[in-house]
C-alpha positions in Angstrom: -4.0 1.7 28.4 -2.8 5.3 28.2 -2.8 7.3 25.0 0.5 7.8 23.0 1.2 11.5 22.7 3.3 12.4 19.5 5.6 14.9 21.2 6.2 13.1 24.5 9.3 11.0 25.2 8.9 7.4 26.3 11.4 4.9 27.8 12.1 1.6 26.1 10.1 -0.1 28.9 7.0 2.1 28.1 7.5 1.4 24.4 7.6 -2.3 25.1 4.3 -2.0 27.0 2.6 0.1 24.2 3.7 -2.3 21.4 3.2 -5.5 23.5 6.5 -7.0 22.6 9.4 -8.4 24.6 12.4 -6.5 25.9 14.7 -8.3 23.3 12.3 -7.2 20.5 12.5 -3.6 21.6 16.3 -3.9 21.7 16.4 -5.4 18.3 14.1 -2.6 16.9 16.4 0.0 18.3 19.6 -1.7 17.1 18.2 -2.1 13.5 16.8 1.4 13.4 13.2 0.3 13.1 12.5 2.6 16.0 14.5 5.8 16.0 15.5 6.9 19.5 18.0 9.1 21.3 20.2 8.1 24.2 19.8 10.4 27.1 21.7 9.7 30.3 22.6 6.2 29.1 18.9 5.2 28.4 17.0 5.3 25.2 14.2 7.8 24.9 11.7 7.3 22.1 9.5 10.0 20.7 5.7 9.2 20.6 5.6 9.9 16.9 7.9 6.9 16.4 5.6 4.6 18.3 2.6 5.9 16.4 4.4 5.5 13.1 5.3 1.9 13.9 1.7 0.9 14.8 0.0 2.7 11.9 -1.8 0.7 9.3 0.3 2.2 6.6 3.4 0.7 8.0 1.7 -2.7 8.2 0.5 -2.5 4.6 4.0 -1.5 3.4 5.6 -4.4 5.3 3.1 -6.8 3.8 3.9 -5.6 0.3 7.6 -6.0 0.9 7.1 -9.5 2.3 5.1 -10.6 -0.8 7.8 -9.1 -3.2 10.5 -10.9 -1.3 8.5 -14.1 -1.3 8.0 -13.9 -5.1 11.7 -13.2 -5.7 12.6 -16.2 -3.5 10.2 -18.5 -5.4 11.7 -17.5 -8.7 15.3 -18.2 -7.5 14.2 -21.6 -6.1 12.5 -22.5 -9.4 15.8 -21.9 -11.2 17.5 -24.5 -9.0 
């Protein structure tokens, strides 16, 4: 697999291959702003820094912390029922 260069532009198809996700997942990431991209000529172009940010361990750790906080909040609300 080729290396991701921080200052290079990638298409959504290339991003899909790097992240090993489906086309619908890439579209969802773009729509929700999880991946920031620019539309050039009607197609999304994603900066390599965005892909690297998304696959970094820091992001994964942050997502895990958010998940556990949300889980804890949900459990407290359910207990009140």
